[in-house]
N, C-alpha and C positions, 0 to 999 in steps of 0.2 A: 314309637308312633307319635310324631309331633302333634297331630290333631288331638289325640287323646291326652297327651301331656299338657297341652294348652288349657284343657278343661279340668285339670287335676290340681290338687294342692300337694306340693312336694315337702317332705319332711326329711331333714338330715339328722341322724342320730349321732351325737357326740359320745366319745368314750366317757365312762363313768369315772368319778374320782376314786382313789384307792380306798378311802374310808367307807365310801358307799359300797364298794365291792366287798369289803371286809364285813360290813353289817349284813349284807345279803348272805354271805357264807355262814355266818354265825346263826342267822335266822333259819337257814336251810337245815342245819344240824338239829335244831330243837323243834321245828315246826311239824305238826302232825302230818301235813302233806309232803313233808320232806324226809329227813332221815331220823325222825324222832323214835322210830321203832328199833333203832340200832344204838347201842352205847358207843358213840364215837369219841375216841380219845385222840386229839390232835393238838400239838403244841401251837402256841400263837405264831411262832416264827414260820411254821409250815403253812398256816393260813395266809401269812403275808407273802410267802413264796408263791402261793397260788394266785394272789392278787397281782403280783408282778408278772406272772406268766400269762395272765388273762388279757393284758393289754387294754384294760378298761371295758372289756366285754363280759357282762354278767353271765351270759349263757356259757361262754368258755370256762369261766371260773367254776360254775356249777357242774359242768361236765367233768372238769378235772377232779373236783371234790368227790363227786359221785363215783367216778371210776376208781379213784384211790381207795375210797371206803369199801366198795364192793370187792376190790382185789385182795383185801386183807380181812374180810368179814369172816367171823367164826360163827357158824350156824348154831353151834351148841351153846355158846355163851351169849349170842347176839351182841357180840362186841367187835369193834374194829379199831385197831391201834395204827394210826397213820403216822409214818415217820418221813423224814426228808428223803430217805432212800425210796420209799413208796412213791412219792411224788415224782422223783427222778425217773423211775421206771415208767410211770404213767405218761409223762410228757414226751417220751420217746415214741409214743404211738403215732403212726404216720399221718392219720387224717383227723386227729383230734381238733386241731386249731386252724383248719384250712377250708373255709367255706368258699362258695363260688365267687363272691365279691373279692375276698382276699386273694384268690387265685389271679384275678384280673388286675388288682391293685399292685401286687408284687411283680407280675409280668411287665406291667407298665413302668414301674419304678426301675426294674432291671434295665430295660431298653433305654429309658431316658437317662439313666446314670452312665451307660456306655456312650450314648450320644453326647452327653455332657462332659465326657472325658474325666470322670471321677472313678478311678479303679477301686477305691476303698468302699464307696457306696455300692458299686457294682458287685463286688465279691460278697458284701454283706447281704444284699437281696438274693444273690445266688444261694448263699448258705440258708437263708430263710426258706427258700423254695425247696431246696434239697431236704432239709430237716422236716419239712411239713409233708414230704412224700410226693412232691410234684413229679410227674412223668419226666425223666431226664431227657427224653427225646423232644418233648415240648420245649424245654429250656434250650436245647441245642439248636432247634429251629429258630428260636428268637435271636440267638447269637448270630446265626447265619444271615438272617434277614437284616439285622443291624449292620453287619459287616458290609453287605451290599448297598443298603440304603443310606447309611450314615458315614461310611468310610469310602466305599467305592474305589475309584481309581486314584484317590489320594495315597492309598497304600493297597494295591491289588493283593498283596500277600495276606491281608486280613481275611479275605474270603476263603483262601486256601487253608489258613489256620482254623477257621470256623468250621469248614466242611470236614476237615480232618478230625476235629474234635467230635463232630456229629457221628462220623464213622466209628471212631474209637468208643464213643458212648454206646452205640448200637452193639458193638462187638463184646465189650467187657462188662457193661452194666455198672450199677452202683454196688458197693461204695467207691470202687476205684475210679469210676467215670467222673467223680467230682473233680479230679485233678486236671484232666484235659479240658473239662468245662471251664474251670477257673482260669486255666492258661489262655484259652481262647477269649473268654470274656474280658480278661485284663488286657490282652493284646488289642482287642477292638476298642476298649475304653481309652487306651493310651496312644492309639494310632491317630495320625492327622485325619481331619474330617472333611468330607465333601458329599453333598447329596445331588451332585450334578447328573449322575446316571439315573437316579430316581426321577429327577425333574425332566430329563430328556425323554424317558419312556412315557411319562404323563403327558408331556406336550404332544408327542407323536400320536398317542391314543386319542387325545382330544381332537387332533387334526383328522384322524381317520373317522371318528364318530360324527364330526360336525361340519366337515368341509368336503367339497367334491374330491373324490378319489383321484390321485394322480396316476396316469398311465405309466406302465413300466416301459422305459425306452427300448426300442427294438434291439439295439446292440447288447442289451442285458438279458433278453429273453432266451429261453431254452432253445438250443439249436440241435438237439440230439434226436430228432425224429424226422421221418421221411417228409420231404416237402418244406421243411423249415427254412432252408436256404432260399427257396423261391419266394418265401414271404418276407425275406429280409431279416429273419431271426438270427441274431448273433453277428450280423454283418457290421464290421467296423469296430468290433470290441478290441480294446487294447489290453493285452495281458501284462499287468504291472511288473511281474518278475523279469520281464525282458528289458526293463528300463533301469537307468541309474537310480540307486537308492530304492529300488523296487516300487517306484511310484511314477505315475504318468497322469497328466491332466486329462480328465474324462468326466462326462456328465452322467451322474447316477440317479438324479431325480429330475422329473419333468420340469419342476420349478425349483429355483434356489430357495431352500429353507434351512433354518438353523434350529435344531432341536437340542443338540448337545452343546452346552456352554461350560467348558472346563474351568475350574477355579485355579488359584495359585497355591493350593495346599499340596504339600508332599509331591509325589510323582506326577500329579495332575498338572503341575506347573510346566513340566516338560511337554506334556501332551498339548497344553494350551499354546505354547510357543510354536509347536509343530503345526497345529491346526490353523493358527493365525496365518502362518506362512503359506500353507496350502490353499486356504480359502481365498487368499489374495490372488492366487494363480489360477482360480477356477476358469474354465473355458467359457 
């Protein structure tokens, strides 16, 4: 809500330093409102592992520590001996480090890495999302969107690979689905890029919303109902397949408009040359 935001003070919380996180963890172990009622035995290197896993987020670090302690807590002795193995088991929890903002941040990073043609960053953020327990179908949908929006007709195969990966993910699920997801994401990342299709539909929607609607030419209108011929529906329509190269000059819009402007990337270069030739021949 822009109106509300303009009247608010915005704060951005930066990640804490490692030593600050370590101090917070040690305090939590001894503080009466923390884990002081439990005799916690945890090596320094395990605490530093938690610091590393927290990514500068004190809440995450405390969650890891608490979960680790409670997972090995002995109610008879009120003792908890935390080892590296304990922490490793804890960090495999699906939702432990994945809040709403991280969900959106990683989804954004994944799509921007594919768009930016960086397969290594792409597969890293993909791994982050999978390990955090993200819905694999959500990941698959982002890859499909990127294939259409950012690759488009520069490599039409990208959309086929992406949709195939989405179907595979739906059929087989994780953990095996990580493989077709990775294949599709890497394919999209390394494919030639064009957003010409995305821009074309945006321009066309803008025209429909904000300009007078163009009438459908009579020769393109449906002629399969009684009385259509008397109204001139379909009259004069030229069937392209009856002509050389399956193309014939014909008016399809009431006014000449250009919404799709192909680039010179990948296969779209071929499309561009063809479209330039045909647009010059327009009736």
